[in-house]
N, CA, C, O and CB atoms as a CASP TS submission, in Angstrom:
PFRMAT TS
TARGET T0000
AUTHOR 0000-0000-0000
METHOD Language model
MODEL 1
PARENT N/A
ATOM      1  N   MET     1     -32.257  19.956 -17.381  1.00  0.00           N
ATOM      2  CA  MET     1     -31.382  21.085 -17.582  1.00  0.00           C
ATOM      3  C   MET     1     -30.327  21.186 -16.488  1.00  0.00           C
ATOM      4  O   MET     1     -29.223  21.674 -16.732  1.00  0.00           O
ATOM      5  CB  MET     1     -32.187  22.353 -17.646  1.00  0.00           C
ATOM      6  N   LYS     2     -30.655  20.731 -15.291  1.00  0.00           N
ATOM      7  CA  LYS     2     -29.714  20.850 -14.188  1.00  0.00           C
ATOM      8  C   LYS     2     -28.460  20.023 -14.442  1.00  0.00           C
ATOM      9  O   LYS     2     -27.356  20.444 -14.098  1.00  0.00           O
ATOM     10  CB  LYS     2     -30.371  20.418 -12.883  1.00  0.00           C
ATOM     11  N   ALA     3     -28.625  18.861 -15.035  1.00  0.00           N
ATOM     12  CA  ALA     3     -27.465  18.015 -15.310  1.00  0.00           C
ATOM     13  C   ALA     3     -26.535  18.669 -16.315  1.00  0.00           C
ATOM     14  O   ALA     3     -25.316  18.599 -16.156  1.00  0.00           O
ATOM     15  CB  ALA     3     -27.908  16.650 -15.824  1.00  0.00           C
ATOM     16  N   LEU     4     -27.077  19.302 -17.343  1.00  0.00           N
ATOM     17  CA  LEU     4     -26.241  19.993 -18.330  1.00  0.00           C
ATOM     18  C   LEU     4     -25.526  21.177 -17.716  1.00  0.00           C
ATOM     19  O   LEU     4     -24.356  21.417 -18.013  1.00  0.00           O
ATOM     20  CB  LEU     4     -27.080  20.455 -19.512  1.00  0.00           C
ATOM     21  N   ASP     5     -26.215  21.924 -16.862  1.00  0.00           N
ATOM     22  CA  ASP     5     -25.590  23.042 -16.168  1.00  0.00           C
ATOM     23  C   ASP     5     -24.432  22.547 -15.298  1.00  0.00           C
ATOM     24  O   ASP     5     -23.360  23.150 -15.264  1.00  0.00           O
ATOM     25  CB  ASP     5     -26.628  23.794 -15.310  1.00  0.00           C
ATOM     26  N   PHE     6     -24.669  21.453 -14.607  1.00  0.00           N
ATOM     27  CA  PHE     6     -23.627  20.884 -13.764  1.00  0.00           C
ATOM     28  C   PHE     6     -22.397  20.510 -14.592  1.00  0.00           C
ATOM     29  O   PHE     6     -21.269  20.826 -14.215  1.00  0.00           O
ATOM     30  CB  PHE     6     -24.160  19.655 -13.019  1.00  0.00           C
ATOM     31  N   LEU     7     -22.623  19.837 -15.723  1.00  0.00           N
ATOM     32  CA  LEU     7     -21.487  19.421 -16.561  1.00  0.00           C
ATOM     33  C   LEU     7     -20.744  20.631 -17.138  1.00  0.00           C
ATOM     34  O   LEU     7     -19.523  20.582 -17.287  1.00  0.00           O
ATOM     35  CB  LEU     7     -21.974  18.513 -17.706  1.00  0.00           C
ATOM     36  N   ARG     8     -21.438  21.683 -17.455  1.00  0.00           N
ATOM     37  CA  ARG     8     -20.769  22.906 -17.936  1.00  0.00           C
ATOM     38  C   ARG     8     -19.911  23.520 -16.831  1.00  0.00           C
ATOM     39  O   ARG     8     -18.789  23.961 -17.079  1.00  0.00           O
ATOM     40  CB  ARG     8     -21.813  23.939 -18.435  1.00  0.00           C
ATOM     41  N   GLU     9     -20.446  23.544 -15.617  1.00  0.00           N
ATOM     42  CA  GLU     9     -19.677  24.068 -14.488  1.00  0.00           C
ATOM     43  C   GLU     9     -18.456  23.202 -14.192  1.00  0.00           C
ATOM     44  O   GLU     9     -17.398  23.716 -13.831  1.00  0.00           O
ATOM     45  CB  GLU     9     -20.561  24.162 -13.246  1.00  0.00           C
ATOM     46  N   VAL    10     -18.603  21.912 -14.342  1.00  0.00           N
ATOM     47  CA  VAL    10     -17.461  21.007 -14.144  1.00  0.00           C
ATOM     48  C   VAL    10     -16.386  21.319 -15.178  1.00  0.00           C
ATOM     49  O   VAL    10     -15.204  21.389 -14.843  1.00  0.00           O
ATOM     50  CB  VAL    10     -17.903  19.514 -14.247  1.00  0.00           C
ATOM     51  N   GLN    11     -16.781  21.500 -16.400  1.00  0.00           N
ATOM     52  CA  GLN    11     -15.822  21.796 -17.462  1.00  0.00           C
ATOM     53  C   GLN    11     -15.084  23.103 -17.172  1.00  0.00           C
ATOM     54  O   GLN    11     -13.872  23.184 -17.372  1.00  0.00           O
ATOM     55  CB  GLN    11     -16.535  21.876 -18.825  1.00  0.00           C
ATOM     56  N   VAL    12     -15.803  24.127 -16.703  1.00  0.00           N
ATOM     57  CA  VAL    12     -15.186  25.401 -16.386  1.00  0.00           C
ATOM     58  C   VAL    12     -14.178  25.243 -15.236  1.00  0.00           C
ATOM     59  O   VAL    12     -13.077  25.790 -15.286  1.00  0.00           O
ATOM     60  CB  VAL    12     -16.264  26.437 -16.022  1.00  0.00           C
ATOM     61  N   GLU    13     -14.569  24.493 -14.212  1.00  0.00           N
ATOM     62  CA  GLU    13     -13.680  24.309 -13.065  1.00  0.00           C
ATOM     63  C   GLU    13     -12.448  23.490 -13.435  1.00  0.00           C
ATOM     64  O   GLU    13     -11.351  23.787 -12.962  1.00  0.00           O
ATOM     65  CB  GLU    13     -14.428  23.633 -11.921  1.00  0.00           C
ATOM     66  N   LEU    14     -12.607  22.469 -14.268  1.00  0.00           N
ATOM     67  CA  LEU    14     -11.457  21.670 -14.686  1.00  0.00           C
ATOM     68  C   LEU    14     -10.480  22.475 -15.541  1.00  0.00           C
ATOM     69  O   LEU    14      -9.285  22.178 -15.560  1.00  0.00           O
ATOM     70  CB  LEU    14     -11.927  20.446 -15.456  1.00  0.00           C
ATOM     71  N   ALA    15     -10.968  23.476 -16.238  1.00  0.00           N
ATOM     72  CA  ALA    15     -10.083  24.329 -17.015  1.00  0.00           C
ATOM     73  C   ALA    15      -9.191  25.175 -16.108  1.00  0.00           C
ATOM     74  O   ALA    15      -8.127  25.624 -16.535  1.00  0.00           O
ATOM     75  CB  ALA    15     -10.898  25.228 -17.941  1.00  0.00           C
ATOM     76  N   LYS    16      -9.611  25.398 -14.862  1.00  0.00           N
ATOM     77  CA  LYS    16      -8.827  26.201 -13.907  1.00  0.00           C
ATOM     78  C   LYS    16      -7.752  25.379 -13.209  1.00  0.00           C
ATOM     79  O   LYS    16      -6.848  25.947 -12.596  1.00  0.00           O
ATOM     80  CB  LYS    16      -9.746  26.821 -12.862  1.00  0.00           C
ATOM     81  N   VAL    17      -7.831  24.059 -13.288  1.00  0.00           N
ATOM     82  CA  VAL    17      -6.906  23.201 -12.561  1.00  0.00           C
ATOM     83  C   VAL    17      -5.507  23.310 -13.159  1.00  0.00           C
ATOM     84  O   VAL    17      -5.338  23.285 -14.378  1.00  0.00           O
ATOM     85  CB  VAL    17      -7.391  21.739 -12.584  1.00  0.00           C
ATOM     86  N   VAL    18      -4.509  23.432 -12.289  1.00  0.00           N
ATOM     87  CA  VAL    18      -3.112  23.394 -12.736  1.00  0.00           C
ATOM     88  C   VAL    18      -2.629  21.971 -12.563  1.00  0.00           C
ATOM     89  O   VAL    18      -2.357  21.534 -11.445  1.00  0.00           O
ATOM     90  CB  VAL    18      -2.206  24.408 -11.935  1.00  0.00           C
ATOM     91  N   TRP    19      -2.522  21.242 -13.672  1.00  0.00           N
ATOM     92  CA  TRP    19      -2.126  19.846 -13.628  1.00  0.00           C
ATOM     93  C   TRP    19      -0.628  19.727 -13.473  1.00  0.00           C
ATOM     94  O   TRP    19       0.106  20.542 -14.032  1.00  0.00           O
ATOM     95  CB  TRP    19      -2.588  19.116 -14.878  1.00  0.00           C
ATOM     96  N   PRO    20      -0.139  18.729 -12.726  1.00  0.00           N
ATOM     97  CA  PRO    20       1.303  18.545 -12.559  1.00  0.00           C
ATOM     98  C   PRO    20       1.958  18.071 -13.858  1.00  0.00           C
ATOM     99  O   PRO    20       1.322  17.455 -14.714  1.00  0.00           O
ATOM    100  CB  PRO    20       1.583  17.542 -11.432  1.00  0.00           C
ATOM    101  N   THR    21       3.245  18.379 -13.970  1.00  0.00           N
ATOM    102  CA  THR    21       3.970  17.914 -15.152  1.00  0.00           C
ATOM    103  C   THR    21       4.243  16.412 -15.027  1.00  0.00           C
ATOM    104  O   THR    21       4.042  15.811 -13.972  1.00  0.00           O
ATOM    105  CB  THR    21       5.303  18.704 -15.331  1.00  0.00           C
ATOM    106  N   ARG    22       4.695  15.842 -16.106  1.00  0.00           N
ATOM    107  CA  ARG    22       5.004  14.409 -16.098  1.00  0.00           C
ATOM    108  C   ARG    22       6.103  14.094 -15.075  1.00  0.00           C
ATOM    109  O   ARG    22       6.012  13.110 -14.341  1.00  0.00           O
ATOM    110  CB  ARG    22       5.438  13.944 -17.506  1.00  0.00           C
ATOM    111  N   ASP    23       7.142  14.941 -15.034  1.00  0.00           N
ATOM    112  CA  ASP    23       8.239  14.714 -14.095  1.00  0.00           C
ATOM    113  C   ASP    23       7.765  14.832 -12.642  1.00  0.00           C
ATOM    114  O   ASP    23       8.170  14.034 -11.796  1.00  0.00           O
ATOM    115  CB  ASP    23       9.375  15.711 -14.359  1.00  0.00           C
ATOM    116  N   GLN    24       6.918  15.810 -12.347  1.00  0.00           N
ATOM    117  CA  GLN    24       6.378  15.941 -10.994  1.00  0.00           C
ATOM    118  C   GLN    24       5.548  14.704 -10.613  1.00  0.00           C
ATOM    119  O   GLN    24       5.636  14.204  -9.491  1.00  0.00           O
ATOM    120  CB  GLN    24       5.516  17.220 -10.884  1.00  0.00           C
ATOM    121  N   THR    25       4.754  14.230 -11.555  1.00  0.00           N
ATOM    122  CA  THR    25       3.904  13.057 -11.283  1.00  0.00           C
ATOM    123  C   THR    25       4.750  11.833 -11.001  1.00  0.00           C
ATOM    124  O   THR    25       4.450  11.084 -10.072  1.00  0.00           O
ATOM    125  CB  THR    25       2.963  12.778 -12.466  1.00  0.00           C
ATOM    126  N   ILE    26       5.800  11.610 -11.778  1.00  0.00           N
ATOM    127  CA  ILE    26       6.667  10.454 -11.585  1.00  0.00           C
ATOM    128  C   ILE    26       7.398  10.572 -10.245  1.00  0.00           C
ATOM    129  O   ILE    26       7.464   9.601  -9.490  1.00  0.00           O
ATOM    130  CB  ILE    26       7.679  10.329 -12.753  1.00  0.00           C
ATOM    131  N   ARG    27       7.943  11.747  -9.946  1.00  0.00           N
ATOM    132  CA  ARG    27       8.671  11.936  -8.695  1.00  0.00           C
ATOM    133  C   ARG    27       7.765  11.739  -7.487  1.00  0.00           C
ATOM    134  O   ARG    27       8.140  11.055  -6.535  1.00  0.00           O
ATOM    135  CB  ARG    27       9.297  13.322  -8.654  1.00  0.00           C
ATOM    136  N   LEU    28       6.604  12.320  -7.517  1.00  0.00           N
ATOM    137  CA  LEU    28       5.679  12.175  -6.393  1.00  0.00           C
ATOM    138  C   LEU    28       5.149  10.750  -6.253  1.00  0.00           C
ATOM    139  O   LEU    28       4.888  10.290  -5.141  1.00  0.00           O
ATOM    140  CB  LEU    28       4.519  13.134  -6.553  1.00  0.00           C
ATOM    141  N   THR    29       4.993  10.061  -7.365  1.00  0.00           N
ATOM    142  CA  THR    29       4.564   8.666  -7.306  1.00  0.00           C
ATOM    143  C   THR    29       5.607   7.809  -6.599  1.00  0.00           C
ATOM    144  O   THR    29       5.262   6.969  -5.769  1.00  0.00           O
ATOM    145  CB  THR    29       4.302   8.125  -8.716  1.00  0.00           C
ATOM    146  N   PHE    30       6.884   8.019  -6.926  1.00  0.00           N
ATOM    147  CA  PHE    30       7.945   7.272  -6.257  1.00  0.00           C
ATOM    148  C   PHE    30       8.035   7.607  -4.761  1.00  0.00           C
ATOM    149  O   PHE    30       8.319   6.737  -3.938  1.00  0.00           O
ATOM    150  CB  PHE    30       9.281   7.556  -6.932  1.00  0.00           C
ATOM    151  N   ILE    31       7.794   8.863  -4.427  1.00  0.00           N
ATOM    152  CA  ILE    31       7.785   9.254  -3.000  1.00  0.00           C
ATOM    153  C   ILE    31       6.658   8.529  -2.267  1.00  0.00           C
ATOM    154  O   ILE    31       6.864   8.021  -1.165  1.00  0.00           O
ATOM    155  CB  ILE    31       7.620  10.801  -2.845  1.00  0.00           C
ATOM    156  N   VAL    32       5.484   8.478  -2.860  1.00  0.00           N
ATOM    157  CA  VAL    32       4.347   7.806  -2.228  1.00  0.00           C
ATOM    158  C   VAL    32       4.647   6.307  -2.059  1.00  0.00           C
ATOM    159  O   VAL    32       4.374   5.737  -1.003  1.00  0.00           O
ATOM    160  CB  VAL    32       3.053   8.013  -3.072  1.00  0.00           C
ATOM    161  N   ILE    33       5.200   5.678  -3.086  1.00  0.00           N
ATOM    162  CA  ILE    33       5.539   4.258  -2.989  1.00  0.00           C
ATOM    163  C   ILE    33       6.574   4.025  -1.898  1.00  0.00           C
ATOM    164  O   ILE    33       6.439   3.088  -1.111  1.00  0.00           O
ATOM    165  CB  ILE    33       6.062   3.734  -4.335  1.00  0.00           C
ATOM    166  N   PHE    34       7.621   4.877  -1.838  1.00  0.00           N
ATOM    167  CA  PHE    34       8.664   4.746  -0.833  1.00  0.00           C
ATOM    168  C   PHE    34       8.084   4.883   0.570  1.00  0.00           C
ATOM    169  O   PHE    34       8.385   4.072   1.446  1.00  0.00           O
ATOM    170  CB  PHE    34       9.758   5.790  -1.060  1.00  0.00           C
ATOM    171  N   VAL    35       7.261   5.893   0.789  1.00  0.00           N
ATOM    172  CA  VAL    35       6.653   6.107   2.110  1.00  0.00           C
ATOM    173  C   VAL    35       5.748   4.933   2.477  1.00  0.00           C
ATOM    174  O   VAL    35       5.738   4.505   3.631  1.00  0.00           O
ATOM    175  CB  VAL    35       5.848   7.430   2.134  1.00  0.00           C
ATOM    176  N   ALA    36       4.999   4.415   1.530  1.00  0.00           N
ATOM    177  CA  ALA    36       4.117   3.265   1.791  1.00  0.00           C
ATOM    178  C   ALA    36       4.942   2.045   2.198  1.00  0.00           C
ATOM    179  O   ALA    36       4.553   1.314   3.109  1.00  0.00           O
ATOM    180  CB  ALA    36       3.258   2.936   0.540  1.00  0.00           C
ATOM    181  N   ILE    37       6.072   1.819   1.537  1.00  0.00           N
ATOM    182  CA  ILE    37       6.929   0.694   1.892  1.00  0.00           C
ATOM    183  C   ILE    37       7.512   0.877   3.278  1.00  0.00           C
ATOM    184  O   ILE    37       7.562  -0.078   4.054  1.00  0.00           O
ATOM    185  CB  ILE    37       8.047   0.529   0.871  1.00  0.00           C
ATOM    186  N   MET    38       7.958   2.096   3.611  1.00  0.00           N
ATOM    187  CA  MET    38       8.505   2.364   4.937  1.00  0.00           C
ATOM    188  C   MET    38       7.456   2.149   6.028  1.00  0.00           C
ATOM    189  O   MET    38       7.764   1.585   7.078  1.00  0.00           O
ATOM    190  CB  MET    38       9.047   3.792   5.006  1.00  0.00           C
ATOM    191  N   VAL    39       6.249   2.584   5.793  1.00  0.00           N
ATOM    192  CA  VAL    39       5.165   2.403   6.766  1.00  0.00           C
ATOM    193  C   VAL    39       4.870   0.903   6.923  1.00  0.00           C
ATOM    194  O   VAL    39       4.650   0.418   8.033  1.00  0.00           O
ATOM    195  CB  VAL    39       3.874   3.179   6.318  1.00  0.00           C
ATOM    196  N   ALA    40       4.870   0.180   5.799  1.00  0.00           N
ATOM    197  CA  ALA    40       4.616  -1.271   5.853  1.00  0.00           C
ATOM    198  C   ALA    40       5.682  -1.968   6.694  1.00  0.00           C
ATOM    199  O   ALA    40       5.350  -2.829   7.509  1.00  0.00           O
ATOM    200  CB  ALA    40       4.586  -1.876   4.425  1.00  0.00           C
ATOM    201  N   PHE    41       6.963  -1.613   6.513  1.00  0.00           N
ATOM    202  CA  PHE    41       8.034  -2.206   7.316  1.00  0.00           C
ATOM    203  C   PHE    41       7.872  -1.842   8.782  1.00  0.00           C
ATOM    204  O   PHE    41       8.070  -2.686   9.656  1.00  0.00           O
ATOM    205  CB  PHE    41       9.407  -1.749   6.809  1.00  0.00           C
ATOM    206  N   PHE    42       7.516  -0.604   9.060  1.00  0.00           N
ATOM    207  CA  PHE    42       7.334  -0.186  10.452  1.00  0.00           C
ATOM    208  C   PHE    42       6.192  -0.965  11.112  1.00  0.00           C
ATOM    209  O   PHE    42       6.347  -1.484  12.218  1.00  0.00           O
ATOM    210  CB  PHE    42       7.056   1.329  10.526  1.00  0.00           C
ATOM    211  N   VAL    43       5.068  -1.042  10.443  1.00  0.00           N
ATOM    212  CA  VAL    43       3.905  -1.749  11.000  1.00  0.00           C
ATOM    213  C   VAL    43       4.214  -3.250  11.119  1.00  0.00           C
ATOM    214  O   VAL    43       3.844  -3.882  12.109  1.00  0.00           O
ATOM    215  CB  VAL    43       2.639  -1.521  10.107  1.00  0.00           C
ATOM    216  N   GLY    44       4.881  -3.810  10.125  1.00  0.00           N
ATOM    217  CA  GLY    44       5.262  -5.218  10.190  1.00  0.00           C
ATOM    218  C   GLY    44       6.223  -5.504  11.326  1.00  0.00           C
ATOM    219  O   GLY    44       6.078  -6.502  12.032  1.00  0.00           O
ATOM    220  N   GLY    45       7.208  -4.627  11.506  1.00  0.00           N
ATOM    221  CA  GLY    45       8.137  -4.792  12.619  1.00  0.00           C
ATOM    222  C   GLY    45       7.459  -4.660  13.954  1.00  0.00           C
ATOM    223  O   GLY    45       7.725  -5.438  14.871  1.00  0.00           O
ATOM    224  N   LEU    46       6.585  -3.686  14.076  1.00  0.00           N
ATOM    225  CA  LEU    46       5.838  -3.502  15.319  1.00  0.00           C
ATOM    226  C   LEU    46       4.949  -4.724  15.599  1.00  0.00           C
ATOM    227  O   LEU    46       4.845  -5.164  16.743  1.00  0.00           O
ATOM    228  CB  LEU    46       4.979  -2.215  15.246  1.00  0.00           C
ATOM    229  N   ASP    47       4.324  -5.257  14.580  1.00  0.00           N
ATOM    230  CA  ASP    47       3.504  -6.460  14.733  1.00  0.00           C
ATOM    231  C   ASP    47       4.346  -7.639  15.193  1.00  0.00           C
ATOM    232  O   ASP    47       3.941  -8.394  16.077  1.00  0.00           O
ATOM    233  CB  ASP    47       2.800  -6.800  13.418  1.00  0.00           C
ATOM    234  N   TYR    48       5.523  -7.795  14.587  1.00  0.00           N
ATOM    235  CA  TYR    48       6.414  -8.883  14.980  1.00  0.00           C
ATOM    236  C   TYR    48       6.844  -8.756  16.454  1.00  0.00           C
ATOM    237  O   TYR    48       6.831  -9.732  17.204  1.00  0.00           O
ATOM    238  CB  TYR    48       7.651  -8.902  14.069  1.00  0.00           C
ATOM    239  N   ILE    49       7.219  -7.544  16.843  1.00  0.00           N
ATOM    240  CA  ILE    49       7.654  -7.314  18.238  1.00  0.00           C
ATOM    241  C   ILE    49       6.518  -7.595  19.202  1.00  0.00           C
ATOM    242  O   ILE    49       6.713  -8.291  20.198  1.00  0.00           O
ATOM    243  CB  ILE    49       8.156  -5.863  18.429  1.00  0.00           C
ATOM    244  N   LEU    50       5.341  -7.071  18.925  1.00  0.00           N
ATOM    245  CA  LEU    50       4.211  -7.268  19.834  1.00  0.00           C
ATOM    246  C   LEU    50       3.763  -8.731  19.867  1.00  0.00           C
ATOM    247  O   LEU    50       3.350  -9.219  20.920  1.00  0.00           O
ATOM    248  CB  LEU    50       3.039  -6.373  19.418  1.00  0.00           C
ATOM    249  N   THR    51       3.836  -9.432  18.747  1.00  0.00           N
ATOM    250  CA  THR    51       3.499 -10.843  18.707  1.00  0.00           C
ATOM    251  C   THR    51       4.492 -11.650  19.544  1.00  0.00           C
ATOM    252  O   THR    51       4.102 -12.557  20.279  1.00  0.00           O
ATOM    253  CB  THR    51       3.478 -11.349  17.257  1.00  0.00           C
ATOM    254  N   THR    52       5.761 -11.317  19.426  1.00  0.00           N
ATOM    255  CA  THR    52       6.790 -12.002  20.208  1.00  0.00           C
ATOM    256  C   THR    52       6.591 -11.772  21.691  1.00  0.00           C
ATOM    257  O   THR    52       6.674 -12.708  22.486  1.00  0.00           O
ATOM    258  CB  THR    52       8.180 -11.536  19.792  1.00  0.00           C
ATOM    259  N   ILE    53       6.328 -10.531  22.068  1.00  0.00           N
ATOM    260  CA  ILE    53       6.083 -10.217  23.481  1.00  0.00           C
ATOM    261  C   ILE    53       4.845 -10.968  23.980  1.00  0.00           C
ATOM    262  O   ILE    53       4.850 -11.525  25.077  1.00  0.00           O
ATOM    263  CB  ILE    53       5.903  -8.684  23.681  1.00  0.00           C
ATOM    264  N   ASN    54       3.809 -10.976  23.181  1.00  0.00           N
ATOM    265  CA  ASN    54       2.560 -11.636  23.544  1.00  0.00           C
ATOM    266  C   ASN    54       2.774 -13.143  23.751  1.00  0.00           C
ATOM    267  O   ASN    54       2.301 -13.715  24.733  1.00  0.00           O
ATOM    268  CB  ASN    54       1.495 -11.393  22.460  1.00  0.00           C
ATOM    269  N   SER    55       3.493 -13.774  22.816  1.00  0.00           N
ATOM    270  CA  SER    55       3.712 -15.208  22.952  1.00  0.00           C
ATOM    271  C   SER    55       4.628 -15.517  24.145  1.00  0.00           C
ATOM    272  O   SER    55       4.485 -16.573  24.763  1.00  0.00           O
ATOM    273  CB  SER    55       4.315 -15.776  21.658  1.00  0.00           C
ATOM    274  N   TYR    56       5.545 -14.639  24.474  1.00  0.00           N
ATOM    275  CA  TYR    56       6.413 -14.820  25.628  1.00  0.00           C
ATOM    276  C   TYR    56       5.617 -14.711  26.930  1.00  0.00           C
ATOM    277  O   TYR    56       5.840 -15.473  27.871  1.00  0.00           O
ATOM    278  CB  TYR    56       7.548 -13.787  25.609  1.00  0.00           C
ATOM    279  N   LEU    57       4.689 -13.757  26.970  1.00  0.00           N
ATOM    280  CA  LEU    57       3.913 -13.536  28.203  1.00  0.00           C
ATOM    281  C   LEU    57       2.908 -14.666  28.451  1.00  0.00           C
ATOM    282  O   LEU    57       2.606 -14.954  29.609  1.00  0.00           O
ATOM    283  CB  LEU    57       3.172 -12.190  28.129  1.00  0.00           C
ATOM    284  N   TYR    58       2.388 -15.305  27.424  1.00  0.00           N
ATOM    285  CA  TYR    58       1.350 -16.301  27.583  1.00  0.00           C
ATOM    286  C   TYR    58       1.862 -17.730  27.465  1.00  0.00           C
ATOM    287  O   TYR    58       1.087 -18.639  27.170  1.00  0.00           O
ATOM    288  CB  TYR    58       0.282 -16.071  26.576  1.00  0.00           C
ATOM    289  N   ARG    59       3.145 -17.941  27.689  1.00  0.00           N
ATOM    290  CA  ARG    59       3.675 -19.320  27.665  1.00  0.00           C
ATOM    291  C   ARG    59       3.359 -20.038  28.932  1.00  0.00           C
ATOM    292  O   ARG    59       3.725 -21.203  29.089  1.00  0.00           O
ATOM    293  CB  ARG    59       5.174 -19.328  27.443  1.00  0.00           C
TER
END
């Protein structure tokens, strides 16, 4: 019985959720992709700089 009670409570809680519109979902998805690409470039650039410094110091 506990499992059925849990599933009923889940259904009630999901009915309260305010789901984003299609336009909001698309816009936010593009923002997340853009930020992920910017972070990847930043980390890649930082890695390149530190690798160059490291190889210069240990020559």
